VMD Tcl script that draws the C-alpha trace (Angstrom):
set ca {
  {174.93 84.94 23.44}
  {172.78 81.78 23.38}
  {175.71 79.65 22.25}
  {177.90 80.82 25.12}
  {175.06 80.26 27.59}
  {174.56 76.70 26.31}
  {178.29 76.10 26.48}
  {178.39 77.36 30.06}
  {175.45 75.18 31.08}
  {177.03 72.14 29.43}
  {180.32 72.88 31.22}
  {178.57 73.21 34.58}
  {176.69 69.96 34.07}
  {179.84 68.06 33.16}
  {181.65 69.50 36.18}
  {178.75 68.45 38.40}
  {179.05 64.90 37.09}
  {182.80 64.94 37.79}
  {182.23 66.18 41.32}
  {179.56 63.61 42.05}
  {181.91 60.68 41.40}
  {182.99 58.81 44.47}
  {186.51 59.50 45.66}
  {187.64 55.92 45.18}
  {186.97 56.33 41.46}
  {189.40 59.25 41.20}
  {192.99 58.83 40.07}
  {195.35 58.18 43.00}
  {197.59 61.11 42.06}
  {194.72 63.60 41.96}
  {195.94 66.85 43.58}
  {192.91 67.12 45.84}
  {193.40 63.64 47.26}
  {197.12 64.23 47.74}
  {196.49 67.53 49.52}
  {193.82 65.94 51.76}
  {196.19 63.13 52.74}
  {199.04 65.54 53.49}
  {196.72 67.76 55.54}
  {195.47 64.77 57.57}
  {199.02 63.56 58.23}
  {200.09 67.06 59.31}
  {197.15 67.28 61.73}
  {197.95 63.91 63.29}
  {201.63 64.77 63.65}
  {200.95 68.17 65.20}
  {198.53 66.73 67.76}
  {200.90 63.85 68.56}
  {203.75 66.32 69.05}
  {201.82 68.51 71.51}
  {200.55 65.56 73.54}
  {204.07 64.18 73.71}
  {205.46 67.46 75.05}
  {202.75 68.17 77.63}
  {203.57 65.55 80.28}
  {207.34 66.02 79.84}
  {207.23 69.74 80.59}
  {207.05 70.30 84.37}
  {204.76 73.31 84.30}
  {202.19 71.90 81.89}
  {201.59 68.70 83.90}
  {200.00 70.41 86.94}
  {198.45 73.00 84.66}
  {196.69 70.26 82.72}
  {195.35 68.72 85.94}
  {194.14 72.06 87.30}
  {192.57 72.91 83.94}
  {190.58 69.66 84.05}
  {189.36 70.40 87.56}
  {188.52 73.97 86.62}
  {186.42 72.80 83.67}
  {184.52 70.52 86.04}
  {183.89 73.42 88.43}
  {182.73 75.67 85.58}
  {180.37 72.95 84.36}
  {178.84 72.53 87.82}
  {178.43 76.31 88.15}
  {176.73 76.59 84.77}
  {174.33 73.75 85.58}
  {173.38 75.34 88.91}
  {173.12 78.80 87.32}
  {170.77 77.60 84.58}
  {168.72 75.68 87.14}
  {168.31 78.73 89.39}
  {167.56 80.98 86.43}
  {164.94 78.57 85.10}
  {163.27 78.27 88.50}
  {163.27 82.05 88.94}
  {161.69 82.59 85.54}
  {159.00 80.00 86.33}
  {158.24 81.70 89.64}
  {157.97 85.08 87.93}
  {155.62 83.56 85.39}
  {153.45 82.16 88.18}
  {153.39 85.55 89.92}
  {152.36 87.29 86.71}
  {149.56 84.79 86.17}
  {148.30 85.37 89.72}
  {148.21 89.13 89.11}
  {145.97 88.79 86.04}
}
mol new
graphics top color blue
foreach p $ca { graphics top sphere $p radius 0.5 }
foreach p [lrange $ca 0 end-1] q [lrange $ca 1 end] { graphics top cylinder $p $q radius 0.2 }
display resetview
C-alpha cells in the first residue's frame, strides 16, 4: 500500500513538472499543440466565412443594421431603467429614515 502511494505521488509530481514547462519547450508535433493550432484555424475560418456571407445576403444586410440600432436602444433603456430604479430606492430609503 505504501509503495503504491509513493509511486502515485512520484507520478503526480513528475506530471506536474511536465505540465509546468513552457509551451515553446514542447516538441512541435505534440498532439496538444497540433490540436490547439487546428482549433484556432477552424475558429478563424468559420468567423471569416460568416462575415463574408453577411453583407452579400440581401436580408442580413438590413437585419445587421437594425440589430445594431436595436442594441443601442436596449442599452439606453437599461441605463435609464437602472437610473430610475436607483433613484426610487434612494427616495424610499430617505422616507424610511424620516419615519424612524
